[in-house]
N, C-alpha and C positions, 0 to 999 in steps of 0.2 A: 284581904286579896288586895294590893293597890297594883291598877293597871296603868303600864307606863304606854301613853299616848306621845307617837311622833308628831310632830308640829311643823305643819307644810309652808312654805312660805307664799304669802299671797300676792296673786301677780295681778298688777292693773288691766284693765280690760283691752287697753291697746297692745299691752307687749301681750298677752293672753292671744289674740288675732295675727301677731307674728310668729310665736311658739307652733301655733298650729298651721298657720304658712307654710313654716319651714319643716316642720315632718311632713308635712304632703307635698312638697317640692322635693326630700329627699325618696321618699315612694315614689314619684316619678321620675327620678332620675335613674333608681334602683331598678324597677321595672323596665326602663326604657334600654337600660343595661343586658338585664336580663335577656330583653325579645331580642337585641342585635346579635349578644353571643348566640342564642336558639339560630336565629337568621343564618350566623355565620358558618354555625356548625351544620344547618341543612344542607346550606351552598356547597360547604366542602364535602357531604355526602354525597352530594348529586354526582353521577357518572360523567365522565369528561368522554367526548367524543376524541376517537385516538388520531394523532394528525396523517393529512395526507402523504401517500407515497411521495416521490420526486417524479414520477408517471403520470401521478392523478392532477400533481399540484400543475405540472407541464400542461398535459391535458385540457384543463379548466382555464389558462391562459390561451392555449390558442384556440379554444372554442371561442373568449371573451373576445379575442382579436378578430377573428373572422365575422364577429356578427358585429363588431362596430363599423370593420370596412365593410359590409352591408348596408348599414344604415348613413355611411359617410355618400354613397354612389347618389347619384341625381338622374333619378327619381331613385328614392331608398326602396331596398330591396328587402321583403320578407326572407326570414329563414326558410317558410313553406313553398316560397316561390324560388328558391333557389335551383340552379341547376348546373351541369358540369361547364357552362360557359362561365358562369362566376367564379369557379374554381379554377380555373386557367388563367382568367383574369388576376386572380389572388394569388397565386405561385408566380405570376411574371413580376405582378408589383411587390413581389418580397425581393425579389433583387436587388433592387436598389439600395437594399439592408446586409449584400452579401460579404461574405468576406474570403471568398475564394478566388484566386486568379485564374480567369477563363482567355489565355492566349487565342488573339484572332488567327484567322489565315495566313494573313499580310504579316503577323507580327514575324522576327526571325527568332523565337525563341519559340514556335509553335511545335508543339509535339516535344519539348525539355521537359524532364523534372523538376529540374534541379537550374532554371534560368541562372547566368551567373550575372546579371545587373535588372533592374528594375525597368520597367515598361509600362504604356499606357493604356494596356488593355483593360477591358472592364472587370469589377468582381461581380461575383454572383453567388448565390444561395447553392452551396454544394447541394450533389443529386441527394447522400445519403441525406442531409438534413431534409430537403424537401419530401424524401420518400418516407422516414421517420413521420416528419408532420401528418401525411395524409393518413398515416394508419391511425394517430391520435384523434384526427378530425373526424373518420370516418367511424371508429366507435364513440366519438363524444356523439354523432348525430343519432346513433343506435339508441345511445342512454338517454336521450332528449325525447324519446318517442318516435324518431322517424323509421319508417318500413325499408327494412334491408332490399327490399326489390327498387323501391326510388331513392336510395343513397348516393348523392352527386359524387363523394368521394370513390365511391366504388366504382365508376362508372369506366366504359372501355376506354375512352378517349383519355383518361387520366392517365391509364398505365402504358398507352403509347407515347404521352408527352413527357412522361418520367423514365421512357426508355429511351427517348431520343438525346433528353438532357445527359442522362446516364454515359450513352454512347460519344456526344458531342466533349464532352467535358473529360474522358478517357484521352483521346485523341488529340485534343487541345493541350492537355498537362503532362501527355505522355504517361499516363500514367493507367497501363490496361486493367479493365475489371476483372475479377477474378470470383466466380462464387461459390462462396464457402462449401465445403462438402461435408455431408452429416455423416458423423461418425457411426460408426456400426457395432452394435454392443453385442458383445462375441458372446455366450452362454457357457460358461465354463462348467467342467463336471465336475461332481462332488467328491472331495476329498475322503471322505467319512465311510464312501461305501464303493470300495475297488471292485471293477470287474473280475472274478477270478481267470487266468489263465490256461489256455487249452491243457498245459501240461499238468497244471493241477488238477485231483479228483476229488470228489466228493468226500464229504467224512467217513459218509455211509460206508462206501465203496474199501475206505483205509483201512476201516477194523474190521473186516472181515476175513 
């Protein structure tokens, strides 16, 4: 029986090392590719936090703005040392960024809801915007570990200030404030079970 032997080419020593290095480089590249694919898959499988709602995003921005306002004071004020006076100063500070025209008492358009011409009266923050801002900051203070009893945004002085701003703007703009009435929910009787009338007799009496 004749055995056939396959001949392999003889590779010189230098080329042999080059072939081994090429094979090792291919293995490393393949391992790195597999590792990157596994990491991308595992990263893709990680649960993503849901996006913040519009209210939560605005609340976070308001809280950061108020904190930056306290840091810019001279000397800086820590959040733990904040009181209602700092909140009142912050509300007055925001008036310079307002967009609501509030007529002064000497203005000819005082009390007119639709003035026919422009005037030099200042722009202020609208009462509704300030009221909503205080509500968000009050909630943010509680969420950051503040005590409800010492919450400066829930102080009575803040409510008095907002009420004065509301009344002042209502008179100056000629737009009276009307509190929204809550709709009363009416309980409707079930249609499936009608009440028997007085003229109808029970079925037991009709059978006799």
